[in-house]
C-alpha positions in Angstrom: 26.5 -4.0 -8.4 22.8 -4.2 -7.0 22.3 -7.1 -4.7 19.0 -9.3 -4.1 18.2 -10.3 -0.8 15.3 -12.7 -0.1 13.3 -11.4 3.0 11.1 -14.2 3.9 7.5 -13.9 5.0 6.4 -17.2 6.4 3.7 -18.4 8.3 5.1 -20.7 11.1 2.6 -22.5 13.1 4.8 -25.7 13.7 7.3 -23.1 15.5 4.6 -21.9 18.0 5.0 -24.4 20.6 8.8 -24.1 20.6 10.3 -22.2 23.9 13.7 -21.3 22.1 13.9 -17.6 21.2 14.4 -16.6 17.7 17.3 -14.9 16.6 16.5 -12.7 13.1 18.9 -10.7 11.1 17.6 -7.6 9.2 18.1 -6.3 5.9 18.0 -2.6 5.0 15.3 -1.8 2.8 15.7 2.1 2.8 18.2 4.4 4.4 17.4 3.8 8.4 14.9 1.3 7.7 16.0 -2.2 9.0 13.6 -5.3 8.2 13.7 -8.5 9.9 14.1 -11.2 7.2 11.7 -13.3 8.8 8.1 -12.1 9.6 4.9 -13.9 10.7 1.8 -13.6 8.6 -1.7 -13.9 9.9 -3.9 -13.5 6.7 -5.7 -16.1 4.8 -6.2 -19.2 6.8 -4.3 -17.9 9.5 -6.8 -15.1 10.4 -8.9 -17.4 12.5 -6.0 -17.7 14.9 -4.2 -14.4 14.4 -4.4 -13.6 18.0 -2.7 -16.7 19.0 -0.2 -16.7 16.4 0.9 -13.1 17.0 1.0 -13.8 20.7 3.1 -16.9 20.4 5.4 -15.0 17.9 6.2 -12.2 20.1 6.8 -14.7 22.9 9.2 -16.2 20.7 11.0 -12.9 20.3 9.6 -12.5 16.9 9.5 -8.5 16.0 7.9 -8.4 12.5 4.4 -9.0 11.7 2.6 -8.9 8.1 -1.0 -7.9 8.1 -3.5 -6.7 5.1 -6.7 -4.5 4.9 -8.3 -7.5 3.1 -7.9 -10.0 5.8 -9.2 -7.7 8.4 -6.7 -8.8 10.7 -5.0 -5.4 11.7 -6.5 -5.0 14.9 -4.9 -8.1 16.4 -1.5 -6.5 16.2 -1.9 -3.5 18.7 -4.0 -5.6 21.2 -1.2 -8.4 21.2 1.7 -5.7 21.7 -0.4 -3.9 24.4 -1.1 -7.4 26.1 2.7 -8.4 25.8 3.9 -4.9 27.1 5.9 -4.5 23.9 6.5 -1.0 22.5 5.2 -0.2 18.9 8.7 0.9 18.0 10.0 -2.5 18.8 8.1 -4.2 16.3 8.1 -4.0 12.3 4.9 -3.8 10.9 4.1 -4.6 7.0 0.6 -3.9 6.0 -0.9 -3.8 2.7 -3.7 -1.6 0.7 -6.1 -3.6 -1.5 -4.8 -2.3 -5.0 -4.4 0.6 -7.1 -7.4 2.6 -6.0 -8.5 5.0 -3.0 -5.0 4.9 -1.7 -5.0 7.9 0.8 -8.3 6.5 2.3 -6.9 2.7 2.7 -3.7 4.4 4.4 -5.5 6.3 6.7 -7.7 3.2 7.6 -4.4 1.2 8.2 -3.2 3.8 10.5 -6.5 3.8 12.5 -6.7 0.0 12.8 -3.0 -0.5 13.7 -3.4 2.2 16.1 -0.1 3.8 15.1 1.4 6.9 13.5 3.6 5.6 11.1 3.9 2.1 9.1 7.1 0.4 8.7 6.3 -1.1 5.2 3.1 -0.5 3.2 2.7 -2.6 0.1 0.0 -2.5 -2.7 -1.4 -6.1 -2.4 -1.9 -6.5 -6.1 -1.9 -4.4 -9.4 -5.7 -4.3 -9.5 -6.8 -1.3 -11.6 -3.6 -1.4 -13.2 -3.7 1.9 -15.2 -4.2 3.8 -11.7 -1.0 2.1 -10.0 1.1 5.3 -11.0 -1.2 7.5 -9.5 -1.5 5.6 -6.4 2.1 5.1 -6.2 2.3 9.0 -6.0 0.2 8.8 -3.0 2.4 6.2 -1.1 5.5 8.5 -2.2 3.6 11.4 -0.3 3.2 9.7 2.7 6.7 8.3 2.5 8.2 11.6 2.2 6.3 13.0 5.3 7.4 9.9 7.2 4.4 8.4 7.6 5.3 5.2 5.7 9.0 4.4 6.4 9.3 2.2 3.3 6.8 1.4 0.3 6.6 -1.4 -1.9 4.3 -3.8 -3.9 3.0 -7.3 -4.0 2.5 -9.6 -6.8 3.6 -7.5 -9.4 5.1 -9.1 -12.8 7.9 -7.8 -14.7 6.0 -5.6 -17.0 3.9 -4.0 -14.2 6.9 -3.3 -12.4 8.8 -1.7 -15.2 5.5 0.3 -16.1 5.8 1.7 -12.3 9.3 2.7 -12.5 8.8 4.7 -15.4 7.1 7.3 -13.2 8.2 6.5 -9.6 10.4 9.1 -8.0 10.7 6.5 -5.2 11.5 2.9 -6.5 9.6 0.4 -4.6 11.4 -1.3 -1.8 10.0 -4.5 -1.9 7.9 -6.8 -4.3 6.3 -9.4 -2.2 5.5 -12.7 -4.2 4.9 -16.3 -3.8 8.1 -17.9 -3.9 9.0 -21.6 -3.6 10.2 -24.8 -5.3 6.9 -25.2 -6.9 6.4 -21.6 -7.5 9.3 -19.6 -9.1 9.1 -16.5 -11.2 12.9 -16.1 -12.6 11.9 -13.1 -14.7 10.5 -11.0 -12.0 13.3 -12.1 -9.5 15.8 -11.0 -12.0 14.3 -7.8 -12.7 14.1 -7.0 -9.1 17.8 -7.7 -8.8 18.8 -5.6 -11.5 16.9 -2.6 -9.9 18.0 -3.5 -6.3 14.2 -4.3 -5.4 14.2 -6.8 -2.5 12.0 -9.8 -3.1 10.1 -10.7 -0.2 8.6 -14.5 -0.2 5.5 -15.5 1.0 4.2 -19.1 1.1 8.0 -20.4 1.1 6.8 -23.9 2.1 3.8 -23.5 -0.1 -0.2 -23.3 0.6 -2.0 -26.6 0.4 -4.7 -26.4 -2.2 -3.3 -23.6 -3.9 0.5 -23.6 -4.6 0.9 -27.5 -4.2 1.8 -29.5 -1.1 5.5 -29.0 -1.0 5.7 -31.1 2.1 3.8 -34.0 0.7 4.9 -33.8 -2.7 6.4 -37.4 -3.8 9.3 -35.9 -5.9 10.5 -33.4 -3.2 10.1 -36.5 -0.7 12.2 -38.8 -2.8 15.0 -36.2 -3.0 14.9 -35.3 0.7 
């Protein structure tokens, strides 16, 4: 029976002052590919403090970082690894190409910006130019077969878009990264992922102020707590 595991991508500014090392279990995404279930993300509002966040995360013992081309934050990762004296092979790097277009060029750019010969997990950030997603996916599959992308997946794909992709995919997505929290829960896409053994990775699990809603300040949630 297929199992669903939530691998949480979470921004942890509240933990950055802690001196306690993090102990993070892993989830197997593909044969031989173990992903820590907790990553640090440095996109969006966090981009301005990306170097500080990555440096603090590595100091805490965190060994998984999530980046994306659209946030222009990828160069921070190799810089902070070098500054911390941590080997590339000891850190799980996730990055994302913008959408279903110019995939090969985007992947080559990611490799250059990250100063790496391989990427642990590469995602399609969103299904823009949706009709071209099957062709984009075939490019990801080619890089995966060559060992350059250890695992491949998608982000912000709803159930119909996932289903359409699976109709032509020879390598199914290892991950669908979606916003997932108590105020944003897509049971349809989660059930579909579970049925097809696709790991759901949650971003903004405690919400995003001004976007998904203020979970911490929500009066109903505060009353329950």
